C-alpha positions in Angstrom: 81.7 190.6 79.9 80.5 193.0 82.5 81.6 192.4 86.1 81.5 194.0 89.5 83.9 193.7 92.4 82.6 192.6 95.8 84.4 193.6 98.9 84.1 191.1 101.8 85.5 191.1 105.3 85.9 187.8 107.1 87.0 187.0 110.6 86.8 184.1 113.1 84.5 184.1 116.2 84.5 181.1 118.5 85.8 178.9 115.7 83.2 180.0 113.2 83.9 182.3 110.2 81.8 185.5 110.1 81.6 187.4 106.8 80.3 190.8 106.0 79.7 192.2 102.5 81.0 195.7 102.6 79.9 196.7 99.1 79.8 196.1 95.4 81.9 198.3 93.2 82.4 199.0 89.5 86.2 198.6 89.6 88.8 196.8 91.8 90.3 200.2 92.6 86.9 201.3 93.9 86.9 198.3 96.3 90.4 199.2 97.4 89.3 202.7 98.1 86.4 201.3 100.2 88.9 199.4 102.3 90.7 202.7 103.0 87.4 204.2 104.2 86.5 201.4 106.6 89.7 199.9 107.8 90.0 202.1 110.8 86.4 201.5 112.0 85.6 199.4 115.1 85.9 195.7 114.3 87.6 196.1 111.0 90.7 197.7 112.6 91.1 194.6 114.8 91.2 192.2 111.8 92.9 194.1 109.0 93.8 191.0 107.0 90.2 190.1 106.6 89.5 192.1 103.5 89.1 190.4 100.1 87.9 191.7 96.8 86.3 189.2 94.4 85.4 189.8 90.8 81.9 188.6 90.0 80.8 188.3 86.4 77.2 189.6 85.8 74.7 187.3 84.1 76.4 184.1 85.2 75.0 181.6 87.8 77.0 181.5 91.0 75.8 178.1 92.2 75.9 175.6 89.4 76.3 172.3 91.3 74.0 172.7 94.3 75.1 172.5 97.9 75.1 170.3 101.0 73.9 171.8 104.2 76.2 171.5 107.2 73.4 172.4 109.6 71.2 169.5 111.1 67.7 169.3 109.7 65.1 170.8 112.1 62.0 168.9 112.9 58.7 170.9 112.5 56.3 170.3 115.4 52.7 171.3 114.9 
């Protein structure tokens, strides 16, 4: 199986979680190296525990059970 490693950074703002995709890498070690490159940049240095690397298998569906929206439905006015 081929896979990639996705580096995300998450942090809380006013009770909501903000997430940023930093990059997608060939190896876990490449993702760790990317943390080293960005960890001292503005924002990232204030939330150093926000980095996570996830392995993502290529060719596999990521959403297999649908989802339920937490946002209220908006009415379209014409």
